[in-house]
C-alpha positions as CSV (number, residue, x, y, z in Angstrom):
1,M,0.0,0.0,0.0
2,R,2.8,2.4,0.9
3,S,4.4,1.8,-2.5
4,F,1.1,2.5,-4.2
5,Y,0.8,5.9,-2.5
6,L,4.4,6.7,-3.3
7,A,3.8,5.9,-7.0
8,I,0.7,8.3,-7.0
9,L,2.9,11.0,-5.4
10,L,5.6,10.6,-7.9
11,L,3.1,10.7,-10.8
12,G,1.6,13.9,-9.3
13,I,5.1,15.5,-9.2
14,I,5.8,14.5,-12.7
15,F,2.4,15.8,-13.9
16,S,2.9,19.1,-12.1
17,C,6.3,19.6,-13.6
18,S,4.9,19.0,-17.1
19,E,2.4,21.7,-16.7
20,K,4.3,24.8,-17.5
21,K,3.5,27.9,-15.5
22,P,3.3,31.5,-16.8
23,Y,6.8,32.9,-17.4
24,Q,8.6,35.1,-14.9
25,F,10.9,37.6,-16.6
26,Q,14.4,38.6,-15.6
27,V,16.7,41.5,-16.6
28,S,18.7,38.9,-18.4
29,D,15.8,38.3,-20.8
30,I,15.9,41.9,-22.0
31,E,19.3,43.5,-21.4
32,P,21.5,41.5,-23.9
33,H,19.2,42.4,-26.8
34,I,19.2,46.1,-25.9
35,D,23.0,46.1,-25.6
36,S,23.4,44.3,-29.0
37,L,20.7,46.1,-31.1
38,S,21.8,49.6,-29.9
39,S,25.5,48.9,-30.5
40,D,27.4,50.8,-33.3
41,Y,27.5,47.5,-35.3
42,F,23.9,48.0,-36.3
43,L,24.6,51.5,-37.6
44,G,21.4,53.0,-36.2
45,R,19.1,50.5,-37.8
46,M,18.0,52.7,-40.7
47,P,15.8,51.1,-43.4
48,F,17.5,50.6,-46.8
49,T,21.0,50.5,-45.2
50,E,23.5,47.8,-44.1
51,G,22.1,48.5,-40.6
52,E,18.7,47.1,-41.7
53,T,20.4,44.0,-43.2
54,R,22.3,43.3,-39.9
55,T,19.1,43.9,-37.8
56,L,17.0,41.6,-39.8
57,D,19.6,38.9,-39.7
58,Y,19.9,39.3,-35.9
59,L,16.1,39.1,-35.4
60,E,15.6,36.1,-37.6
61,K,18.4,34.1,-35.9
62,E,17.0,34.9,-32.4
63,L,13.4,33.8,-33.5
64,V,14.8,30.6,-35.0
65,S,16.8,29.9,-31.9
66,L,13.7,30.3,-29.8
67,G,11.9,27.8,-31.9
68,L,9.2,30.2,-33.1
69,E,7.3,29.5,-36.3
70,P,7.7,31.8,-39.3
71,G,4.8,34.3,-39.2
72,N,4.3,34.8,-43.0
73,G,3.9,31.4,-44.5
74,N,7.3,29.9,-44.6
75,S,9.0,33.3,-44.0
76,Y,9.9,35.4,-41.0
77,F,9.6,38.5,-43.2
78,Q,6.9,40.6,-44.9
79,D,8.2,42.8,-47.7
80,V,7.3,46.5,-47.4
81,P,7.7,48.2,-50.7
82,M,8.5,51.9,-50.2
83,V,9.6,55.0,-52.0
84,S,12.0,57.7,-50.7
85,I,10.9,61.1,-52.0
86,L,13.2,64.1,-51.9
87,T,11.5,67.4,-52.5
88,S,13.3,70.6,-53.3
89,P,10.7,73.4,-53.1
90,S,11.0,76.8,-54.6
91,P,12.4,79.3,-52.0
92,T,9.2,81.3,-52.1
93,M,5.4,81.2,-52.6
94,E,3.5,84.0,-54.2
95,I,0.1,85.0,-52.8
96,K,-2.2,87.4,-54.8
97,S,-5.5,89.1,-54.1
98,D,-7.4,91.5,-56.3
99,K,-5.6,94.4,-54.7
100,E,-2.2,93.2,-53.5
101,S,0.4,90.5,-53.5
102,L,2.6,88.9,-50.9
103,T,5.8,86.8,-51.2
104,I,6.3,84.4,-48.3
105,E,9.6,82.6,-47.6
106,G,10.0,78.8,-47.6
107,L,11.4,77.4,-44.3
108,K,10.9,80.7,-42.5
109,D,7.1,81.1,-43.2
110,Y,6.0,77.8,-44.5
111,V,7.2,74.2,-45.3
112,L,6.1,72.1,-48.2
113,W,6.6,68.5,-49.4
114,T,4.7,66.1,-51.6
115,Q,3.8,62.4,-51.9
116,R,3.7,62.6,-55.7
117,T,6.6,61.2,-57.6
118,D,6.4,63.4,-60.7
119,P,9.7,65.1,-61.4
120,E,8.1,68.5,-60.8
121,V,5.1,69.8,-58.9
122,D,4.0,73.2,-60.2
123,F,0.9,75.1,-59.1
124,S,-0.1,78.6,-60.4
125,D,-2.8,81.0,-59.3
126,I,-4.7,78.3,-57.3
127,E,-7.6,79.4,-55.2
128,M,-7.4,79.2,-51.4
129,V,-10.2,78.2,-49.1
130,F,-10.3,78.5,-45.3
131,A,-11.8,75.2,-44.1
132,G,-11.8,75.6,-40.4
133,F,-10.3,72.5,-38.7
134,G,-10.7,70.5,-41.9
135,I,-12.8,67.9,-40.2
136,I,-15.8,65.7,-41.0
137,A,-16.9,63.9,-37.8
138,P,-20.4,62.5,-38.1
139,E,-20.5,61.4,-34.4
140,Y,-20.1,65.1,-33.5
141,G,-22.5,66.4,-36.2
142,W,-19.4,68.1,-37.7
143,D,-18.6,68.8,-41.4
144,D,-16.2,71.6,-42.2
145,Y,-16.6,70.9,-46.0
146,K,-20.4,71.2,-46.2
147,N,-21.8,73.3,-49.0
148,I,-18.4,73.9,-50.7
149,D,-16.4,72.2,-53.5
150,V,-12.7,72.4,-52.9
151,K,-11.6,70.2,-55.8
152,G,-8.4,71.6,-57.3
153,K,-8.1,74.2,-54.6
154,I,-5.8,74.8,-51.6
155,V,-7.4,74.3,-48.2
156,V,-6.1,76.2,-45.2
157,V,-7.0,74.5,-41.9
158,L,-6.3,74.9,-38.2
159,V,-4.2,72.5,-36.2
160,N,-5.8,70.2,-33.5
161,D,-9.6,69.9,-33.2
162,P,-12.4,72.2,-32.0
163,G,-12.4,70.7,-28.5
164,F,-8.9,72.0,-27.6
165,G,-9.1,74.6,-24.9
166,T,-12.7,74.1,-24.1
167,E,-12.2,71.9,-21.0
168,D,-15.4,70.0,-22.2
169,A,-14.4,66.3,-22.4
170,S,-17.6,65.5,-24.3
171,F,-16.8,67.9,-27.1
172,F,-14.1,66.3,-29.3
173,K,-12.7,65.0,-25.9
174,G,-11.7,68.5,-24.8
175,N,-8.0,68.9,-24.4
176,T,-7.4,65.2,-25.3
177,M,-6.6,65.2,-29.0
178,T,-8.8,63.0,-31.2
179,Y,-7.5,61.7,-34.5
180,Y,-9.4,64.5,-36.2
181,G,-6.9,66.8,-34.6
182,R,-3.9,64.9,-35.9
183,W,-2.1,66.5,-38.9
184,T,-2.1,63.3,-40.9
185,Y,-5.9,63.3,-40.7
186,K,-6.1,66.8,-42.1
187,Y,-4.2,65.7,-45.3
188,E,-6.3,62.5,-45.6
189,E,-9.5,64.4,-45.5
190,A,-8.2,67.0,-48.0
191,I,-7.4,64.1,-50.3
192,R,-10.9,62.8,-49.9
193,Q,-12.3,66.2,-50.8
194,G,-10.1,66.4,-54.0
195,A,-8.1,69.4,-52.9
196,L,-4.9,70.3,-54.8
197,G,-3.0,71.0,-51.6
198,C,-3.4,71.5,-47.8
199,L,-1.7,74.0,-45.5
200,I,-2.1,73.6,-41.8
201,V,-1.8,76.7,-39.6
202,H,0.9,76.0,-37.0
203,N,0.3,77.0,-33.4
204,T,2.8,75.7,-30.8
205,I,0.4,75.0,-27.9
206,P,-2.3,73.0,-29.7
207,A,0.3,71.4,-32.0
208,G,2.3,70.2,-29.1
209,Y,5.7,71.2,-30.7
210,G,7.4,74.2,-32.2
211,F,7.6,75.2,-35.8
212,N,11.3,74.2,-35.6
213,V,10.2,70.6,-35.6
214,I,8.3,71.1,-38.9
215,Q,11.2,72.9,-40.4
216,N,13.2,69.7,-40.4
217,S,11.0,68.6,-43.3
218,W,12.3,71.4,-45.6
219,N,14.3,70.0,-48.5
220,A,14.3,66.6,-46.7
221,S,13.6,63.1,-48.0
222,K,10.6,61.2,-46.7
223,L,9.7,57.6,-46.9
224,Y,6.3,56.5,-48.0
225,L,4.7,53.2,-49.1
226,D,5.1,52.3,-52.7
227,D,1.6,52.3,-54.1
228,R,2.3,52.1,-57.8
229,G,-0.5,50.5,-59.6
230,K,-3.2,51.6,-57.1
231,E,-3.7,55.0,-58.8
232,E,-4.6,56.6,-55.5
233,Y,-5.1,60.4,-55.5
234,K,-2.5,62.4,-53.7
235,L,-2.3,66.1,-52.9
236,A,0.1,68.1,-55.0
237,F,1.6,69.3,-51.8
238,E,1.2,69.0,-48.0
239,G,2.5,71.7,-45.8
240,W,2.4,74.0,-42.8
241,V,2.3,77.7,-42.5
242,T,3.3,79.7,-39.4
243,L,0.6,81.5,-37.4
244,P,1.9,85.0,-38.1
245,T,2.0,84.2,-41.9
246,A,-1.5,82.8,-41.8
247,N,-2.7,85.9,-40.1
248,K,-1.2,88.0,-42.9
249,L,-3.1,85.8,-45.4
250,F,-6.3,86.3,-43.4
251,A,-5.8,90.0,-43.4
252,M,-5.3,90.0,-47.1
253,A,-8.6,88.1,-47.4
254,G,-10.3,90.7,-45.3
255,L,-10.9,88.2,-42.5
256,D,-10.3,88.7,-38.7
257,E,-8.3,85.8,-37.3
258,R,-10.1,85.9,-33.9
259,E,-13.6,85.8,-35.5
260,L,-12.4,83.0,-37.7
261,L,-11.3,80.9,-34.8
262,A,-14.6,81.5,-33.0
263,K,-16.6,80.6,-36.0
264,A,-14.5,77.5,-36.7
265,R,-15.3,76.1,-33.3
266,K,-19.0,75.9,-34.1
267,P,-20.7,73.0,-35.9
268,D,-22.6,75.4,-38.2
269,F,-19.3,76.7,-39.6
270,E,-19.0,76.8,-43.4
271,A,-15.7,77.0,-45.3
272,I,-14.8,80.5,-46.5
273,P,-13.3,81.3,-49.9
274,M,-10.3,83.5,-49.2
275,N,-10.2,85.2,-52.7
276,L,-6.5,84.6,-52.7
277,K,-4.5,82.7,-55.3
278,A,-1.2,80.9,-54.6
279,S,1.7,79.9,-56.9
280,S,4.9,77.9,-56.2
281,S,6.7,74.7,-57.3
282,M,9.0,72.0,-56.2
283,D,11.4,69.5,-57.8
284,V,11.0,65.9,-56.9
285,Q,13.3,62.9,-56.8
286,A,11.9,59.4,-56.1
287,I,13.9,56.2,-55.3
288,Y,12.1,52.9,-54.8
289,N,13.2,50.1,-52.5
290,T,11.9,47.4,-50.2
291,S,12.2,47.2,-46.4
292,K,10.9,44.4,-44.3
293,N,8.7,43.7,-41.3
294,V,9.8,40.7,-39.1
295,V,7.0,38.3,-38.0
296,A,6.9,35.1,-36.0
297,K,4.2,33.2,-34.2
298,I,3.2,30.5,-31.7
299,T,0.1,28.7,-33.1
300,G,-2.8,28.4,-30.7
301,T,-3.8,24.9,-29.6
302,E,-7.6,25.5,-29.7
303,K,-8.3,28.7,-31.6
304,P,-5.4,29.0,-34.1
305,D,-7.4,31.5,-36.2
306,E,-7.7,34.0,-33.4
307,Y,-4.7,36.3,-32.8
308,I,-3.0,38.5,-30.2
309,I,-0.3,40.6,-31.9
310,Y,2.6,42.2,-30.1
311,T,4.4,44.9,-31.9
312,A,7.6,47.0,-31.7
313,H,9.5,48.9,-34.4
314,W,13.1,47.7,-35.1
315,D,14.2,50.8,-37.0
316,H,15.8,54.1,-35.9
317,L,17.5,57.0,-37.6
318,G,20.8,55.5,-38.9
319,I,23.8,57.7,-39.4
320,G,23.3,61.5,-39.4
321,K,24.5,64.8,-38.2
322,P,27.4,64.4,-35.7
323,D,26.8,65.7,-32.2
324,E,29.2,67.8,-30.2
325,T,31.3,64.7,-29.5
326,G,31.5,63.8,-33.2
327,D,29.2,60.8,-32.8
328,S,27.0,60.4,-35.8
329,I,25.4,57.0,-35.2
330,Y,21.8,57.4,-33.9
331,N,21.8,54.1,-31.9
332,G,18.2,54.4,-30.6
333,A,18.8,52.3,-27.4
334,L,15.5,53.3,-25.8
335,D,13.8,54.1,-29.0
336,N,13.4,51.4,-29.9
337,A,16.1,48.8,-29.3
338,S,14.4,48.4,-25.9
339,G,11.0,47.7,-27.3
340,T,12.4,45.2,-29.8
341,A,14.3,43.5,-27.0
342,A,11.0,43.3,-25.0
343,L,9.4,41.7,-28.1
344,L,12.1,39.0,-28.2
345,A,11.8,38.5,-24.4
346,L,8.0,38.1,-24.7
347,A,8.5,35.6,-27.5
348,K,10.8,33.6,-25.2
349,G,8.3,33.8,-22.4
350,F,5.4,32.5,-24.4
351,Q,7.6,29.8,-26.0
352,E,8.7,28.5,-22.6
353,S,5.2,28.6,-21.1
354,K,2.2,26.4,-21.7
355,K,1.1,26.7,-25.3
356,P,-1.7,29.4,-25.7
357,K,-5.1,28.5,-27.0
358,R,-5.1,31.4,-29.4
359,T,-2.2,32.2,-31.7
360,V,0.3,34.8,-30.4
361,V,2.1,36.8,-33.1
362,F,5.3,38.8,-32.6
363,L,5.7,41.6,-35.2
364,A,8.8,43.9,-35.5
365,V,7.9,46.6,-38.0
366,T,10.0,48.8,-40.1
367,A,10.0,52.6,-40.8
368,E,8.1,53.8,-37.7
369,E,10.4,56.8,-37.4
370,Q,9.6,57.7,-41.0
371,G,5.8,57.7,-40.6
372,L,4.6,54.4,-39.1
373,W,5.0,52.8,-42.5
374,G,5.8,49.2,-41.6
375,S,2.6,48.9,-39.4
376,A,0.6,50.9,-42.0
377,Y,1.6,48.4,-44.7
378,Y,0.7,45.5,-42.4
379,A,-2.7,47.1,-41.7
380,Q,-3.3,47.5,-45.5
381,N,-2.0,44.0,-46.2
382,P,-2.7,42.0,-43.0
383,I,-1.3,38.5,-42.7
384,Y,-3.9,37.8,-40.1
385,A,-7.5,39.0,-40.6
386,P,-8.3,42.1,-38.6
387,S,-11.8,40.6,-37.8
388,K,-9.9,37.7,-36.1
389,T,-7.3,39.8,-34.4
390,V,-8.3,40.0,-30.7
391,A,-5.9,42.8,-29.7
392,N,-2.6,44.6,-30.4
393,I,-0.1,45.3,-27.6
394,N,2.6,47.8,-28.7
395,M,6.0,48.6,-27.2
396,D,7.9,51.8,-28.1
397,G,10.5,52.1,-25.4
398,V,10.7,50.3,-22.0
399,N,11.3,51.7,-18.6
400,P,15.0,52.4,-18.0
401,Y,14.6,54.3,-14.7
402,G,13.9,51.5,-12.1
403,K,10.7,50.4,-10.5
404,M,7.7,52.6,-10.9
405,K,4.4,52.4,-9.0
406,D,2.5,53.5,-12.1
407,V,2.3,53.2,-15.9
408,S,1.0,55.9,-18.2
409,I,-1.9,54.9,-20.5
410,V,-1.4,56.6,-23.9
411,G,-4.8,57.3,-25.4
412,F,-6.6,57.0,-22.0
413,G,-10.3,56.0,-22.4
414,Q,-10.0,54.4,-25.8
415,S,-10.5,50.7,-25.3
416,E,-11.3,47.9,-22.9
417,M,-7.7,46.8,-23.0
418,E,-7.2,49.3,-20.2
419,D,-9.5,47.3,-18.0
420,L,-7.3,44.2,-18.5
421,L,-4.2,46.4,-17.8
422,N,-5.6,47.7,-14.6
423,A,-6.5,44.2,-13.4
424,E,-2.9,43.0,-13.9
425,L,-1.5,46.2,-12.3
426,E,-3.6,45.6,-9.2
427,K,-1.9,42.2,-8.9
428,Q,1.5,43.9,-9.0
429,G,0.4,46.5,-6.4
430,R,0.6,49.2,-9.0
431,Y,-1.7,51.6,-10.8
432,S,-2.3,53.4,-14.1
433,A,-2.6,57.1,-14.9
434,P,-3.7,59.0,-18.0
435,E,-0.9,60.2,-20.1
436,P,0.3,63.6,-18.8
437,S,0.0,65.5,-22.2
438,P,-3.0,64.2,-24.1
439,V,-3.0,67.3,-26.2
440,N,0.1,65.9,-28.0
441,G,-1.9,63.0,-29.5
442,Y,0.7,60.4,-28.7
443,Y,-1.9,57.6,-29.3
444,F,-1.6,58.5,-33.0
445,R,2.2,58.5,-33.1
446,S,3.2,54.9,-32.7
447,D,2.5,51.6,-34.5
448,H,-0.5,50.5,-32.5
449,F,-2.4,53.4,-34.2
450,N,-2.5,51.6,-37.5
451,F,-4.2,48.6,-35.8
452,A,-6.7,51.0,-34.2
453,K,-7.4,52.4,-37.7
454,I,-8.6,48.9,-38.8
455,G,-10.6,48.4,-35.7
456,V,-8.3,46.3,-33.6
457,P,-8.3,47.4,-29.9
458,A,-4.7,48.5,-29.3
459,L,-2.9,49.1,-26.0
460,Y,0.1,51.3,-25.7
461,I,1.6,52.2,-22.3
462,D,4.4,54.5,-21.4
463,T,6.8,54.6,-18.4
464,G,5.2,56.0,-15.3
465,I,6.7,58.7,-13.1
466,D,5.9,57.5,-9.6
467,H,9.3,56.0,-8.6
468,F,9.0,53.4,-5.9
469,E,11.7,54.9,-3.7
470,K,12.0,58.5,-4.8
471,G,8.5,59.6,-5.8
472,K,7.0,61.5,-8.7
473,E,9.2,64.5,-9.0
474,F,12.3,62.3,-9.3
475,G,10.6,60.1,-11.9
476,K,9.4,63.1,-13.9
477,A,12.9,64.6,-13.8
478,L,14.3,61.4,-15.3
479,Q,11.9,61.6,-18.2
480,D,12.6,65.3,-18.8
481,E,16.3,64.5,-18.8
482,Y,15.8,61.8,-21.5
483,V,13.9,64.1,-23.8
484,A,16.5,66.9,-23.3
485,K,19.7,64.8,-23.6
486,Y,18.9,61.6,-25.4
487,Y,15.7,61.5,-27.5
488,H,16.6,61.1,-31.2
489,K,20.2,61.9,-30.5
490,P,23.4,59.9,-30.9
491,S,23.6,59.9,-27.1
492,D,20.6,57.4,-26.9
493,E,23.0,54.5,-26.2
494,Y,22.7,51.7,-23.7
495,D,24.7,52.5,-20.5
496,P,24.4,49.9,-17.7
497,N,25.5,52.5,-15.2
498,R,22.7,54.9,-16.1
499,W,19.9,52.3,-16.9
500,N,18.0,50.3,-14.3
501,L,15.9,47.7,-16.0
502,E,14.1,46.3,-12.9
503,G,11.1,48.5,-13.9
504,A,11.3,47.3,-17.5
505,V,11.0,43.7,-16.2
506,D,7.8,44.7,-14.3
507,D,6.3,46.3,-17.4
508,V,7.2,43.4,-19.7
509,Q,5.7,41.0,-17.2
510,L,2.6,43.1,-17.2
511,L,2.2,43.0,-21.0
512,Y,2.9,39.3,-21.0
513,N,0.2,38.7,-18.3
514,I,-2.4,40.6,-20.4
515,G,-1.5,38.7,-23.6
516,E,-1.4,35.4,-21.7
517,T,-4.8,36.0,-20.2
518,L,-6.3,36.9,-23.6
519,S,-4.6,34.1,-25.4
520,N,-6.3,31.5,-23.1
521,S,-9.7,33.1,-22.9
522,D,-12.8,33.8,-25.0
523,Q,-12.6,37.6,-24.4
524,W,-12.9,40.0,-27.2
525,P,-12.0,43.5,-25.9
526,G,-13.9,46.3,-27.5
527,W,-13.6,50.1,-27.9
528,K,-15.2,52.3,-25.3
529,E,-18.0,54.7,-26.1
530,G,-16.7,57.9,-27.7
531,S,-13.8,56.2,-29.4
532,E,-13.4,57.2,-33.0
533,F,-12.5,53.5,-33.8
534,K,-15.5,51.8,-32.2
535,A,-17.7,51.7,-35.3
536,I,-15.0,49.8,-37.3
537,R,-14.8,47.0,-34.7
538,D,-18.5,46.9,-34.2
539,G,-18.9,46.4,-38.0
540,Y,-16.6,43.3,-37.8
541,M,-18.6,41.9,-34.8
542,K,-21.9,42.2,-36.7
543,K,-20.7,40.1,-39.6
């Protein structure tokens, strides 16, 4: 009898050992990848360079060594055809009314570029229309283009959305920028309206950055998706104009800028012909090439056709202008070698845990720094059906400052993914807080946004500021220091004496726990009421 019970005990031990438990992350899961990917060997991980080749090789080898399946058929890669467009605008733009003319200076007064690939873009005596905020938002009963035809004309629109500065969270979410306030939306809507060009009036506070940031686009090359053969309409030019210059144009048109702003904030606003005509030109050089997304998966045991997708962008800025030390390699240790390292760590965690019931996908995308193009291409050419994609969890930088009590929810109030986040945070004895600067629209500035645009609930958290030992002021000072000294500079390198990855481990564990819960459940998180993406997801669910 004793031997029988002993045998039962041994079988129980063996059975319990065979049941893998959720993975527990360590610094060693993350640190080596950050150190490697941010080293000078990878040349700043710029698409279309040797840095890309080396990065892709590294990621593929790591995924193969972990035993993950290729995520795109038999391949770990998804080709992303792109075009690099270098625009050289005329140094001036001529504006004429019936009574006077004005010459405004490129770079100083305005910035122009184009997505067209014709060798030259030339526009002469084109009518200008003030179109308010340039928004059509049916859920708010809003249409800035009603009762006017702007085909072939230049629309001048205001930055952000009508809710900014109202403190009314029910009116375009108040000071929290909606997608309607994002500059990319302004151009997209102008395209839908058939405008020739679109100029956004810059204003530092509602834009969230100075005009100097926009000036970096002058005579600079930009990457776009290669859409040859699709015959999609593009604006002849996209651009920005400074507020003082816009006020001069309004004065030429006999319009008072204060009255215009007041009118533009009301739903009965109608676009106003400015009775001005603009002329300018730009030379264009287009070079076509192909970059790659990296994709791997762990196939679900029970629901292999339902997907949780983790994302991070592998790219950074490559080799550029030297800093004061002569360093010209933009290593991008935090942005985003750290997020890519976290992606690899998560892949390891899922691979060494009990196999999920749903398929878990690990997607490292290209060209985020150039305009979120890798994730945009994936969204337009999804490997996994959006209607079957349960959620996206995105990582763009991990916590390098040590343990934090909080995390910041970017795009607070958007989706039910936040509820899952808060449940896991409570288990860690931590809490979430809304992002500190919702006016800046960060929810629309990383790769999760392209999943949101196709209806997939997307979670993006940022590092908190409530340091476990030294409090909020200390944590905030660390973030401010990063922005001032390291963000998009060659100095963004991995330094073990400056970095403390204990907090990163907590956050990676957090994101793993959320994905692990979803991958083994029947839950389908949705968008919350008031989200501009809710209708897209609801449409999927009704089919």
